[in-house]
N, C-alpha and C positions, 0 to 999 in steps of 0.2 A: 575457452567460450566466452564469447562477448556478453552473452545472456547471464552468466553467474557474475560478472563484474557489475552489469546494469542492477542486478538485484541488490548486490552489497551497497551499492551506491544509493538505490531507492530507500532499502532498509535502514541504512544509516541516517538518511536524511528524516526518516519518519520518527526514529529513534530520538534525533536531536530536537524534534519538535515535542515529543511526548516526556521527554526529561525536563522540559520547561514549565510542563503543568503542574500547578500549585494544588494543594489539598482543596482550597476554597473554590478554584475552578472545576473540580470533578463534578459538582452538583449543577453547573450551568446548563441551560438546555442545549441540545444540538439538533441539527436539522433532522426532521422527521424521516427524510429519505436516505439518511446515513446508516440506519440502524434497524434490525428487525424489531426492536423492542418499542412499545407505544410510548410515546413522550420521552424520547431518549435524551440522556444527558451525556456529557463529556466522558463521565465513568462508563457509560455503555459502550461508547466508542471504543473506550481504552480496553474494555472487556473483549469486544469483537476483535480488536487487533490483536490481543493476547491470545486468543483462540487461534487466529490466523497464524501467528508465529508457532504455536505449539504444534500445529498440524505439520509444518513443512518439513521436519526430519523424518516423519512417517511416511509422508507422501513420497519423499525422495526414495525411501527404502521400498516403496511400491505397495504399501498397505493401503487398505480400502477403508471406508466408514464402518463396514461390518466387522473388519479386523480390529478396529480401535475400540468398537462397542461404545461404552459411556465414558472413556478416559477422559475426555474434555468437556464433559457436561459439568454444570455447576459453576460456582464462583471459583475463577483462576486467580482473583486479584488480591484477596484477603485484605488485611489493614494498611497495607503499603502498596496501592495499586501501580505506581510507577515503577517501584523496585521489583515487583512481580512481573511487569511487562519486561523490565531490563534483563532478567534471569531467562526468561524465554527467549529473547533476542540473541543472548549470548548463545544458547544451544542452536538457535537457527543459523546464526552466522557460522559456527563450526560445522554444521552439517552441510551448508553450501559450498564451504572452502574445502570439502573433500573432493577426491578425484572423481567427478561424476561423468556419466556417460551421456551426451546430450541427446542421443536418439533413444534411449531407454524410455519406454512408456509408463507414464504414472497414471493413477486413477483419480479423478477429480468428481466433484457431485454432478458436474454438467458434462462429463466425458472423459474419454481417454487421450492424452496427448503427450508428446515427447517432453522430456524434460525442459529442454531449452524454450519450447512453448509456454510450459507451465511457468518458468521463471519470468518470462515475459508478462504474462497475464498478472501474476502477484506484484511484478514491479511497477507496473501500472498504477495498480491500486495504491501500492504504498507512496509513490512519489507525489502523485496527485492529492492523496489525503493529505500528507505532510503540508502541502502549500496551502489546501483547503481548512485544516484545522488551525493552522497559524493564522490565517485571514480571519476565520470565525472568531478567534479570540482576540483579534484586534491587534496582532503583532506586526511589526515590519519584518518581514521574512521573505528570502529569495531562495529557490532552489540552487544548490551548488552547480557552478558552470560545468563541471565534468559530467554531472548527472543529466544537465539539460542536453549536452552534446550526445551522451548515449542514448537518451530517449529519441532525440532527433534522427539519429542513425538507425537505430532498431525499430522503432516504434512508429517515426514519422512517415514512412512509406506505406505502413497498415492503418492509418488513422481512419480512411473512408471505410475500409473493411470492419474495424471495431466498431465504428459508428453505426454502420449498417446491423450489426449484433446487437446494438443497444448499449454499448460500453460507454460511448461519448455521446453527450449532448451536440446540437448543432454547433458549427463553428462560430465563434464571435468576433467582430470587426475590431481590430485593434489601431492605434495610431500608426500613421505612415512611418514615423520614426521610432516605432516600438523597438526595444532590445531583444534579443535572441529568446530569453525566458518568456518574455510577454508574448511574442508572435506564437511560441509552442503552445502557452496556455490558451491563446485565441483559437489556434487550429483544432485543439481538442474541447473547445467548449467551456473552459474554466475561467477564462480571465475576466474579471470586473474591474472598473476603474475604482482608485481609491476614493474613499469618501462616499 
């Protein structure tokens, strides 16, 4: 299933960014529209991504929000937020590497979808958050080339549909000589020039 590989690539990209976050960066402000918390910080972003990672194994098993109850309420990060995220990431990676039925319907807060579509949805979130967080923190970062290729193949034909659902902002014009990653980022409305 190509969606499984896409997810593993996107999740690894996000982890590579999160693992670079230092304790002093956790309290830096984050864009308001990146988290449900008022005046979010980078730690709040990490908390949201940790909760999202924690949910994946349960969703793949077919569990609902009602089934999970308050399992993922409260602080999942503790005193070492990056290490806590990494532990959840390991569990999620193992769950996705299982023999999954791509047509099995799973239950999300916004509807029921086959696993292959669920993996596409959460791959989009992870891939473009990896790039956005790195850019927000001022790092020189590029999405891995195999991830860009997978996104182009699986997400590229659906960009307009996702945009119509409010997933992506309007496309951004990029330079004529832009590389593959920049063209993709422009198509989904995330690219901004350096500086």
